[in-house]
C-alpha positions in Angstrom: 0.0 0.0 0.0 1.4 3.4 -1.0 1.9 5.8 1.9 0.9 9.4 1.4 3.8 11.0 3.3 2.6 14.5 2.5 -0.8 14.2 4.1 0.5 12.2 7.0 3.0 15.0 7.8 0.3 17.7 7.4 -2.0 15.8 9.7 0.7 15.8 12.3 2.3 19.2 11.8 -0.4 21.2 10.1 -0.5 22.8 6.6 1.9 25.3 5.1 0.3 28.0 3.0 1.9 30.9 1.1 0.4 33.8 -1.0 2.8 34.6 -3.9 2.7 38.2 -5.3 2.5 36.9 -8.9 -1.2 37.2 -9.9 -1.4 34.2 -12.2 0.3 31.9 -9.7 -1.6 33.4 -6.8 -4.9 32.6 -8.5 -3.9 28.9 -8.8 -3.3 28.7 -5.0 -6.3 30.7 -3.8 -10.0 29.9 -3.5 -13.1 31.5 -2.0 -15.5 29.2 -0.1 -18.7 29.7 1.9 -16.6 29.4 5.0 -14.0 31.9 3.9 -10.8 32.1 1.9 -8.7 29.0 1.4 -5.1 28.5 0.3 -3.4 25.4 -1.1 -0.9 23.7 1.2 2.6 23.7 -0.2 3.1 20.2 1.1 0.0 18.1 0.4 -1.7 20.4 -2.1 -5.1 20.4 -0.3 -6.9 23.7 0.3 -6.8 24.9 3.9 -9.2 27.5 5.3 -7.7 30.7 6.7 -5.2 33.4 5.9 -1.8 32.2 4.4 1.1 31.7 6.7 3.3 34.0 4.5 3.3 36.1 1.4 5.7 37.7 -1.0 7.5 36.8 -4.2 7.4 33.2 -5.2 11.2 33.0 -5.1 11.0 33.8 -1.3 8.4 31.1 -0.6 9.6 28.3 1.8 10.9 25.2 0.1 8.6 22.6 1.8 9.8 19.0 1.4 7.2 16.8 -0.3 6.9 13.5 -2.2 10.1 11.5 -2.3 12.1 14.4 -0.8 9.9 14.3 2.3 10.2 10.5 2.4 14.0 10.8 2.3 13.9 13.3 5.1 11.9 11.0 7.3 14.4 8.2 6.6 17.3 10.4 7.5 15.6 11.4 10.8 15.1 7.8 11.6 18.8 7.2 11.1 19.5 10.3 13.2 17.6 8.9 16.1 19.4 5.5 15.8 22.8 7.4 15.7 21.8 9.5 18.8 20.7 6.4 20.8 23.9 4.6 19.9 26.0 7.6 20.7 24.4 7.9 24.2 25.1 4.2 24.9 28.7 4.5 23.8 29.2 7.5 26.1 27.8 5.5 29.0 30.2 2.7 28.1 33.2 5.1 28.0 32.3 6.5 31.4 32.0 2.9 32.8 35.5 2.0 31.4 37.0 5.2 32.8 35.5 4.6 36.3 36.6 1.0 36.1 40.2 2.1 35.3 40.3 4.2 38.4 39.0 1.5 40.8 40.2 -1.7 39.0 41.5 -3.4 42.2 38.2 -2.8 44.1 36.1 -4.1 41.2 38.3 -7.2 40.9 37.9 -7.9 44.6 34.2 -7.5 44.4 33.9 -9.7 41.4 36.0 -12.5 43.0 33.7 -12.3 46.1 30.6 -12.7 44.1 32.2 -15.4 42.0 32.9 -17.4 45.2 29.3 -17.0 46.3 27.8 -18.1 43.0 30.3 -20.9 42.2 28.5 -23.6 44.3 25.1 -22.6 43.0 26.2 -23.0 39.3 28.0 -26.2 40.2 24.7 -27.6 41.4 23.4 -27.1 37.9 26.5 -28.7 36.4 27.9 -25.4 35.1 31.6 -24.6 35.7 32.0 -20.9 36.2 35.8 -21.1 36.2 35.6 -22.2 32.5 32.9 -19.8 31.4 33.8 -17.6 28.4 32.0 -14.6 30.0 33.9 -15.0 33.3 37.2 -15.6 31.4 36.6 -12.3 29.4 35.9 -10.3 32.5 39.0 -11.7 34.3 41.2 -10.8 31.3 40.0 -7.1 31.5 41.4 -7.0 35.0 44.8 -7.5 33.6 44.6 -4.5 31.4 46.9 -1.6 32.4 45.3 1.7 33.6 46.6 3.7 30.7 45.2 1.1 28.2 41.7 1.4 29.8 41.9 5.2 29.7 42.8 5.1 26.0 39.9 2.8 25.4 37.6 5.3 27.2 38.9 8.2 25.1 38.5 6.2 21.8 34.9 5.4 22.8 34.2 9.0 23.5 35.6 10.0 20.1 33.4 7.4 18.5 30.4 8.6 20.4 31.1 12.2 19.3 31.1 11.1 15.7 27.7 9.4 16.2 26.2 12.4 17.9 27.5 14.8 15.2 26.0 12.5 12.5 22.7 12.5 14.4 22.4 16.3 14.5 23.5 16.7 10.9 21.1 14.0 9.6 18.2 15.4 11.6 18.6 18.8 9.8 19.4 17.0 6.5 22.8 18.6 6.1 24.7 17.3 3.1 28.1 17.2 5.0 26.4 14.8 7.5 25.3 12.5 4.8 28.9 12.3 3.5 30.2 11.8 7.1 27.7 9.1 7.8 28.5 7.2 4.6 32.3 7.4 5.2 32.2 6.7 8.9 29.7 3.8 8.6 31.6 2.2 5.7 34.9 2.4 7.5 33.5 0.2 10.3 31.9 -2.4 8.1 35.1 -4.5 7.8 35.3 -4.6 11.6 31.7 -5.7 11.9 32.2 -8.4 9.3 35.4 -9.6 11.2 33.4 -9.8 14.4 30.9 -12.0 12.7 33.7 -14.4 11.7 34.7 -14.6 15.4 31.1 -15.1 16.8 27.8 -14.8 15.1 24.8 -13.2 16.9 21.5 -11.9 15.6 22.3 -8.4 17.0 25.6 -8.3 15.0 23.8 -9.4 11.9 21.0 -6.9 12.3 23.5 -4.1 13.0 25.6 -5.0 9.9 22.5 -5.2 7.7 21.2 -1.8 8.9 24.5 -0.1 8.3 24.9 -1.6 4.8 21.3 -0.6 4.0 21.9 3.0 5.4 25.1 3.4 3.3 23.5 2.3 0.1 20.3 4.3 0.7 22.1 7.5 1.4 24.5 7.1 -1.5 21.8 6.5 -4.0 18.9 8.6 -2.7 21.1 11.7 -1.9 23.2 11.2 -5.0 26.6 11.4 -3.2 30.0 11.3 -4.8 28.5 12.1 -8.2 26.1 9.1 -8.3 22.9 9.5 -10.4 23.9 13.0 -11.5 25.4 14.2 -8.2 24.5 17.3 -6.2 23.1 19.2 -9.2 20.6 16.5 -10.0 19.6 16.3 -6.3 18.9 20.0 -6.2 16.9 19.8 -9.4 14.8 17.0 -8.0 14.2 18.9 -4.8 13.2 22.1 -6.7 10.9 20.2 -9.1 9.0 18.7 -6.1 8.0 22.2 -5.0 4.3 22.8 -5.4 5.0 26.4 -6.5 7.2 25.1 -9.2 4.6 22.7 -10.4 1.8 25.3 -10.4 4.0 27.8 -12.1 4.8 25.3 -14.8 1.1 24.5 -15.1 0.2 28.2 -15.5 2.8 28.7 -18.2 1.6 25.6 -20.0 -2.0 26.9 -20.0 -0.8 30.4 -21.1 1.2 28.8 -24.0 -1.8 26.6 -25.0 -4.2 29.6 -25.0 -1.7 31.6 -27.1 -1.5 28.8 -29.7 -5.3 28.5 -29.7 -5.6 32.2 -30.5 -3.2 31.9 -33.4 -4.8 28.8 -34.8 -8.6 29.2 -34.5 
């Protein structure tokens, strides 16, 4: 089923109307009804009762995303939310590593005490905690040097900063953020594939699939690196989706048709 993104967005945010100064274009966006004047929404194209939200030359009208442009914007904002959530979790992980580096001996002692308590319980269920992969991994981290853990915390914070910058840029549909997202995400794909060769999990597979899909979608939909005509073709597509551009073209077509009819009765 085809989704009407324009009307869904207008239902949530309200219509966007504008009264251009050009008479012919103004007449195509204006209507009088028994309930008062109505203006066409620049997003969904429906007439909305009430005075326009703005007026002036058509060139000064707001460029309201609609159609495929609006759909792409919604996808970018979904990716922005995903990047923001991931960035917050990475910040929390960095803080945890930093705090652990400053109290490593105390955490080791606490872990050993709890391990002694739970060892008989797990032995009752025929599970040897001393040979558990999780316990072995935790014990190995206790052997890391303080400086190494601090470096890991700094690297995690840097990674989180990249994720949060991507999130802000994607939310506002900045083109530099699209390039940053593609480059940064693609750079980590080999590492994610390597992790799958070490141990497969549904979370790792889902993350890899989402990142590959995001890279391909942004590359093709936003025409990055010259693909599908590059930035010029992207701007032309965005401008052609504008309702004012469509109506202006329609008015010129009618004017041209009427002129030809006058010449050829």
